[in-house]
PLY file of the C-alpha trace (Angstrom):
ply
format ascii 1.0
element vertex 233
property float x
property float y
property float z
element edge 232
property int vertex1
property int vertex2
end_header
6.70 -35.69 11.53
7.61 -32.23 12.50
5.51 -29.35 11.84
6.35 -26.23 9.60
7.26 -22.62 10.11
4.59 -20.67 8.00
5.26 -17.23 7.13
2.38 -15.12 7.56
2.38 -11.71 5.65
-0.04 -8.67 7.01
-1.83 -5.69 5.66
0.13 -2.51 5.27
-1.84 0.13 6.91
-5.63 0.06 7.08
-5.77 -1.61 3.76
-8.62 -4.24 3.64
-7.72 -7.79 4.07
-9.41 -9.08 1.18
-7.66 -6.58 -1.15
-3.97 -8.18 -0.39
-4.34 -11.36 1.50
-5.11 -14.45 -0.39
-8.22 -16.91 0.67
-5.85 -19.67 1.41
-3.98 -17.84 4.05
-7.34 -17.61 5.84
-7.47 -20.97 5.45
-4.16 -21.44 7.15
-4.34 -19.36 9.86
-7.40 -21.55 11.19
-4.90 -24.82 11.19
-2.55 -22.87 13.65
-2.52 -22.60 17.48
0.76 -21.05 18.02
2.17 -17.59 16.71
5.50 -15.95 16.92
4.71 -12.04 16.80
6.44 -8.63 17.00
3.61 -7.34 19.32
0.81 -9.75 20.64
-1.49 -7.06 20.76
-1.39 -6.10 17.22
-1.14 -9.80 16.19
-4.43 -10.60 17.88
-6.13 -7.44 16.20
-4.50 -8.78 12.80
-5.70 -12.26 13.18
-9.26 -11.23 14.16
-9.33 -8.88 11.07
-8.19 -11.61 8.66
-10.77 -13.60 9.95
-9.54 -16.37 12.33
-12.47 -18.39 13.63
-10.31 -20.14 16.66
-11.19 -17.93 19.69
-8.12 -15.65 20.30
-8.05 -16.70 23.95
-7.16 -20.62 22.70
-3.93 -19.45 20.79
-0.23 -19.05 22.31
1.78 -16.09 21.22
5.69 -15.87 21.51
6.97 -12.25 21.25
9.99 -11.72 19.16
11.18 -8.10 19.14
14.52 -6.17 20.38
13.95 -6.85 24.00
13.66 -10.77 23.74
15.88 -12.71 25.39
18.04 -14.37 22.72
18.71 -17.17 25.20
15.05 -18.25 24.83
14.34 -17.81 21.30
15.14 -21.75 20.21
12.46 -22.72 22.46
9.64 -20.79 20.43
10.13 -23.73 17.78
9.53 -26.41 20.33
5.74 -26.64 19.51
6.96 -27.57 15.85
7.36 -31.37 17.38
3.82 -31.48 17.11
2.13 -28.87 15.08
2.72 -25.80 12.88
3.62 -22.31 13.92
2.82 -19.14 12.20
5.51 -16.19 11.94
3.31 -12.96 11.69
4.53 -9.87 10.49
3.23 -6.49 12.07
3.15 -5.11 8.34
3.82 -6.60 4.95
5.75 -9.84 4.74
7.70 -11.65 7.66
11.95 -11.77 7.72
12.23 -8.80 5.34
12.90 -5.35 7.06
11.41 -7.40 10.14
12.89 -9.19 13.17
11.53 -12.81 12.10
14.53 -13.66 9.99
16.49 -14.76 13.16
13.48 -17.54 13.50
13.59 -18.52 9.84
17.32 -19.03 10.19
16.72 -21.16 13.60
13.93 -23.19 11.71
16.43 -24.17 8.97
19.04 -25.05 11.85
16.60 -27.74 13.15
15.54 -29.20 9.65
11.75 -27.19 10.00
10.24 -26.68 6.97
9.81 -23.02 6.06
6.63 -21.75 3.92
6.58 -18.33 2.75
2.90 -17.42 2.17
1.97 -14.61 -0.45
1.15 -11.09 0.81
2.05 -7.59 0.30
5.55 -6.33 0.54
6.04 -2.63 0.04
9.81 -3.12 -0.95
8.44 -5.19 -3.94
5.50 -3.07 -4.51
7.52 0.05 -4.90
10.63 -1.63 -6.96
7.58 -2.60 -9.38
5.52 0.56 -9.76
8.89 2.79 -9.75
10.36 1.97 -13.30
13.66 1.63 -12.07
16.13 -1.49 -12.53
14.19 -4.58 -10.79
16.86 -6.94 -11.98
19.56 -5.06 -9.57
18.61 -3.43 -6.63
19.70 -3.48 -2.74
17.45 -2.41 0.01
19.35 -0.44 3.08
16.60 -0.47 5.59
17.28 3.36 7.19
19.76 5.75 6.27
21.77 7.40 9.15
19.82 10.20 11.20
23.05 12.64 11.73
23.36 14.94 9.15
26.66 14.41 8.16
26.83 10.71 7.92
23.33 10.72 6.16
25.00 12.87 3.44
27.57 10.55 2.89
25.65 7.71 2.85
23.66 9.28 0.16
26.54 9.91 -1.89
27.81 6.76 -1.05
24.69 4.66 -2.62
24.21 7.44 -5.48
27.73 6.55 -6.62
26.82 2.73 -6.20
23.79 3.09 -8.08
25.61 4.96 -11.04
28.49 2.67 -11.13
26.47 -0.42 -11.02
23.20 0.64 -12.63
21.33 -0.33 -9.23
18.47 0.56 -7.88
18.89 1.82 -4.37
15.73 1.69 -1.76
15.84 2.80 1.76
13.28 3.64 4.24
12.78 6.75 6.89
10.78 7.07 10.23
7.52 8.79 9.06
8.12 12.08 10.75
11.43 12.59 8.71
10.11 11.89 5.44
9.88 15.45 4.44
13.66 15.95 5.52
14.74 12.82 3.87
13.65 14.04 0.39
14.89 17.46 1.10
18.50 15.94 1.82
17.95 13.68 -1.44
17.24 17.08 -3.69
20.05 18.77 -2.04
22.96 16.51 -2.47
21.98 13.98 -5.28
22.96 14.97 -8.97
20.21 16.96 -11.09
19.23 13.95 -13.47
19.54 10.96 -10.47
15.72 9.48 -10.31
14.00 9.47 -7.41
11.04 7.52 -6.24
8.62 8.01 -3.27
5.96 5.42 -2.48
3.48 6.76 -0.08
0.70 4.34 1.80
1.36 1.36 -0.66
-1.91 -0.46 -1.13
-4.50 2.05 0.41
-6.87 4.12 -1.36
-4.80 7.13 -0.84
-1.44 5.34 -2.54
0.97 7.66 -4.06
3.87 6.15 -6.15
5.82 8.88 -8.36
9.33 9.06 -9.79
11.01 12.18 -11.21
14.68 12.87 -11.65
15.72 15.47 -9.10
15.38 18.68 -10.99
11.81 17.99 -11.83
11.13 16.90 -7.75
12.80 20.29 -6.82
9.43 22.10 -8.59
6.84 19.82 -6.94
4.84 20.59 -3.85
4.99 17.77 -1.62
4.05 16.78 2.02
5.01 13.13 3.20
5.01 13.84 6.76
3.90 10.94 9.20
2.85 8.93 6.28
4.52 5.23 5.71
6.81 5.47 2.61
9.75 4.13 0.89
12.12 5.75 -1.22
14.10 4.66 -4.32
17.32 6.17 -6.18
18.37 5.35 -9.68
21.43 7.52 -10.84
0 1
1 2
2 3
3 4
4 5
5 6
6 7
7 8
8 9
9 10
10 11
11 12
12 13
13 14
14 15
15 16
16 17
17 18
18 19
19 20
20 21
21 22
22 23
23 24
24 25
25 26
26 27
27 28
28 29
29 30
30 31
31 32
32 33
33 34
34 35
35 36
36 37
37 38
38 39
39 40
40 41
41 42
42 43
43 44
44 45
45 46
46 47
47 48
48 49
49 50
50 51
51 52
52 53
53 54
54 55
55 56
56 57
57 58
58 59
59 60
60 61
61 62
62 63
63 64
64 65
65 66
66 67
67 68
68 69
69 70
70 71
71 72
72 73
73 74
74 75
75 76
76 77
77 78
78 79
79 80
80 81
81 82
82 83
83 84
84 85
85 86
86 87
87 88
88 89
89 90
90 91
91 92
92 93
93 94
94 95
95 96
96 97
97 98
98 99
99 100
100 101
101 102
102 103
103 104
104 105
105 106
106 107
107 108
108 109
109 110
110 111
111 112
112 113
113 114
114 115
115 116
116 117
117 118
118 119
119 120
120 121
121 122
122 123
123 124
124 125
125 126
126 127
127 128
128 129
129 130
130 131
131 132
132 133
133 134
134 135
135 136
136 137
137 138
138 139
139 140
140 141
141 142
142 143
143 144
144 145
145 146
146 147
147 148
148 149
149 150
150 151
151 152
152 153
153 154
154 155
155 156
156 157
157 158
158 159
159 160
160 161
161 162
162 163
163 164
164 165
165 166
166 167
167 168
168 169
169 170
170 171
171 172
172 173
173 174
174 175
175 176
176 177
177 178
178 179
179 180
180 181
181 182
182 183
183 184
184 185
185 186
186 187
187 188
188 189
189 190
190 191
191 192
192 193
193 194
194 195
195 196
196 197
197 198
198 199
199 200
200 201
201 202
202 203
203 204
204 205
205 206
206 207
207 208
208 209
209 210
210 211
211 212
212 213
213 214
214 215
215 216
216 217
217 218
218 219
219 220
220 221
221 222
222 223
223 224
224 225
225 226
226 227
227 228
228 229
229 230
230 231
231 232
């Protein structure tokens, strides 16, 4: 009988494990000897933080990132012939805004059972706390960096939000957060609602939703802080 592919979530930022990771996951990681990860060093640190009892040097790690040779990825699932494999996210949940989706798709092709485990997702947590439409929403990932292309995209998603009554969700590199908010306040209509969710699950968590005209009167600084943006026109 084939093993399973477990989708293992990680904490976001410096959050303590016991705050966001269920005890069942601690049990499961102690039954797995093979992990597919984005970065081996941070994966080792994360497993230790989660309380793994198996000596780290006895574990096998396969790295899946943008540099991984796509011709060898299928071999990562070979250990499922004899046991379970863990797909471990860098932060949050695997395969959502995360390269692990490729492995999950391959597991389905090979008839390997995929088991998602409960953990923190900045996308869902921010949507829950935003007060925006949770029935219809779309996640865009990163918006374009070039100013003209970004402005065009912001107008496009604002129009889609108004037409479909749909929440638009996107992220930015932390060092460009302030510029992102500035662009949103410049480009969007005065009554379009913007939510900024910053440092989710951490002690200094900040989640606020205001229309553009209210945001313009706020003093904010999200520079180099993990943040996610939501828009509802």
